C-alpha positions as CSV (number, residue, x, y, z in Angstrom):
1,M,0.0,0.0,0.0
2,T,1.1,3.6,-0.6
3,D,1.7,6.0,2.2
4,E,-1.5,7.9,1.2
5,E,-3.6,4.7,1.3
6,L,-2.2,3.9,4.8
7,V,-3.0,7.4,6.0
8,A,-6.5,7.2,4.6
9,L,-7.0,3.9,6.5
10,S,-5.5,5.4,9.7
11,Q,-7.9,8.4,9.4
12,K,-10.8,5.9,9.3
13,G,-9.6,4.4,12.6
14,D,-7.3,1.5,11.4
15,E,-4.7,1.4,14.2
16,S,-2.4,-1.1,12.4
17,A,-2.2,1.3,9.4
18,E,-1.4,4.1,11.8
19,N,1.3,2.1,13.5
20,E,2.8,1.1,10.1
21,I,3.1,4.7,8.9
22,L,4.5,5.8,12.3
23,E,7.1,3.0,12.2
24,K,7.9,3.7,8.5
25,Y,8.6,7.4,9.2
26,K,10.4,7.0,12.5
27,D,13.9,7.1,10.9
28,T,12.9,10.2,9.0
29,V,11.9,11.9,12.3
30,V,15.2,10.9,13.9
31,K,17.2,12.2,10.9
32,I,15.4,15.5,11.0
33,S,15.7,15.8,14.8
34,R,19.5,15.3,14.7
35,G,19.7,18.6,12.7
36,Y,18.5,20.6,15.7
37,F,20.3,21.2,18.9
38,I,19.3,22.9,22.1
39,I,22.0,23.3,24.8
40,G,21.0,21.3,27.8
41,G,18.2,19.6,25.8
42,E,18.0,15.9,24.9
43,L,17.8,14.5,21.4
44,E,14.9,12.3,22.7
45,D,12.9,15.4,23.5
46,I,13.3,16.7,19.9
47,I,12.5,13.2,18.5
48,Q,9.3,13.1,20.6
49,E,8.3,16.5,19.2
50,G,9.0,15.2,15.7
51,M,6.8,12.2,16.3
52,I,4.0,14.5,17.4
53,G,4.4,16.4,14.2
54,L,4.2,13.1,12.3
55,Y,1.1,12.2,14.1
56,K,-0.5,15.5,13.3
57,A,0.5,15.0,9.6
58,I,-1.3,11.6,9.6
59,K,-4.5,13.2,11.1
60,N,-4.5,16.3,8.9
61,F,-3.3,15.0,5.5
62,S,-5.6,15.5,2.6
63,K,-5.1,14.3,-1.0
64,N,-6.6,17.5,-2.2
65,K,-3.5,19.5,-1.2
66,N,-1.6,18.4,-4.2
67,A,1.4,17.1,-2.1
68,T,2.6,13.7,-1.3
69,F,2.2,12.5,2.3
70,K,6.0,12.4,2.6
71,T,6.3,16.1,1.7
72,F,3.5,17.1,4.0
73,A,4.9,14.9,6.9
74,I,8.4,16.4,6.6
75,M,6.9,19.9,6.8
76,C,4.8,19.0,9.8
77,I,7.7,17.3,11.6
78,K,10.0,20.4,11.1
79,H,7.2,22.8,12.1
80,Q,6.5,20.9,15.3
81,I,10.2,20.8,16.3
82,Q,10.8,24.4,15.5
83,T,7.7,25.5,17.5
84,A,8.9,23.5,20.5
85,I,12.3,25.1,20.2
86,K,10.8,28.6,20.1
87,K,8.8,27.8,23.2
88,A,11.8,26.5,25.0
89,N,13.9,29.6,24.1
90,T,11.3,32.1,25.3
91,K,11.4,30.5,28.8
92,K,15.1,30.5,29.2
93,N,16.4,33.8,27.7
94,L,20.0,32.6,28.0
95,P,22.3,33.8,25.2
96,L,23.7,30.3,24.6
97,S,20.3,28.6,24.6
98,N,19.3,29.9,21.2
99,S,18.6,26.9,19.1
100,V,20.6,26.5,15.9
101,S,20.2,24.2,13.1
102,L,23.3,22.0,12.7
103,Q,22.1,20.3,9.6
104,S,25.7,19.4,8.6
105,F,29.2,20.6,8.7
106,S,31.0,22.7,6.2
107,E,33.9,21.3,4.3
108,K,35.4,24.7,3.7
109,S,37.9,25.4,6.5
110,E,38.7,24.7,10.1
111,E,37.1,28.0,11.2
112,D,34.0,27.4,9.2
113,E,33.6,23.8,10.5
114,F,29.9,24.3,11.1
115,L,27.5,25.8,8.6
116,P,26.3,29.4,9.3
117,V,23.8,29.7,12.1
118,N,20.2,29.4,10.9
119,L,18.1,30.8,13.8
120,I,14.6,29.5,13.9
121,F,13.0,32.8,14.6
122,Q,13.3,36.4,13.3
123,V,15.7,38.6,15.3
124,S,17.0,42.1,15.1
125,P,20.4,42.9,13.5
126,D,21.9,43.4,16.9
127,E,20.6,40.1,18.1
128,K,22.0,38.4,15.0
129,I,25.5,39.7,15.8
130,I,25.2,38.6,19.4
131,N,23.8,35.2,18.4
132,R,26.6,34.7,15.8
133,E,29.3,35.5,18.4
134,N,27.6,33.2,20.9
135,Y,27.6,30.5,18.2
136,K,31.3,31.0,17.5
137,Y,32.0,30.7,21.2
138,L,29.9,27.5,21.4
139,V,31.8,25.9,18.4
140,S,35.1,27.0,20.0
141,A,34.1,25.5,23.4
142,I,33.0,22.3,21.7
143,K,36.3,22.0,19.8
144,K,38.3,22.7,23.0
145,T,36.3,20.2,25.1
146,L,36.1,17.2,22.7
147,S,38.9,15.0,21.6
148,K,39.7,14.9,17.9
149,K,37.9,11.5,17.7
150,E,34.9,12.7,19.6
151,F,34.6,15.8,17.4
152,E,34.7,13.5,14.3
153,V,32.0,11.3,15.8
154,L,29.8,14.3,16.5
155,K,30.2,15.7,13.0
156,Y,29.0,12.4,11.4
157,Y,26.3,12.0,14.0
158,L,24.9,15.5,13.3
159,R,24.9,14.7,9.6
160,G,22.4,11.9,10.4
161,Y,24.7,8.8,10.0
162,T,23.9,5.6,11.9
163,Y,26.3,4.2,14.5
164,K,27.3,1.5,12.0
165,E,28.1,4.1,9.3
166,I,30.1,6.2,11.7
167,A,32.0,3.2,12.9
168,D,32.8,2.2,9.3
169,F,34.0,5.7,8.4
170,L,36.3,6.0,11.4
171,N,37.4,2.3,11.5
172,L,35.9,1.8,14.9
173,N,33.4,-0.6,16.4
174,Q,29.8,0.5,17.1
175,K,30.3,0.2,20.9
176,S,33.1,2.7,20.7
177,I,30.8,5.1,18.8
178,D,28.1,4.6,21.5
179,N,30.7,5.3,24.3
180,S,32.0,8.4,22.4
181,L,28.5,9.8,22.1
182,S,27.8,9.3,25.8
183,R,31.0,11.2,26.6
184,I,30.1,13.9,24.1
185,K,26.7,14.3,25.7
186,N,28.2,14.7,29.2
187,K,30.9,17.1,28.0
188,L,28.2,19.3,26.2
189,K,26.2,19.3,29.4
190,N,29.2,20.6,31.2
191,I,29.7,23.4,28.6
192,H,26.1,24.4,29.2
193,N,26.5,24.4,33.0
194,E,29.6,26.6,32.8
195,A,27.7,29.0,30.5
196,I,25.0,29.5,33.0
């Protein structure tokens, strides 16, 4: 069955069709979620918001919108994540807690390791300068804190690669990647705590 057929069945109350479409798009949600980062936040929280967006897409999809379900779902997932990040940011008001999209890393130079900051919300020119400086500080703090291996693991992880793919790229085993990501997570939490 096509995605659109599964969604139509789900909208009529077929739970197995709903579960099938949720399971089919779970990897897409995870991949999109990895592109967003909130200091002090958990990837699982972002994934959960993405799954809420996917659920809303299932409930609200209409064939009359001249879009495939996949296109509509991706839009809903991103919108839900971005809305959640905006809400989180309005509560904290900390300079380093501005969410940034880290869709991938730049191949240009050492200083341009990350792509330019894409803030989720509109800000004034003054705020853009401050945010850019905070972003540069964050990247610098991450580079100083992580080992070279950890930094490489983080780059591939934020690009959406699986543990197995990262292990293959870096000639390591998957357990080593898992351990590295645990250390990275703890080190990034420490950066956040120091910033507060």
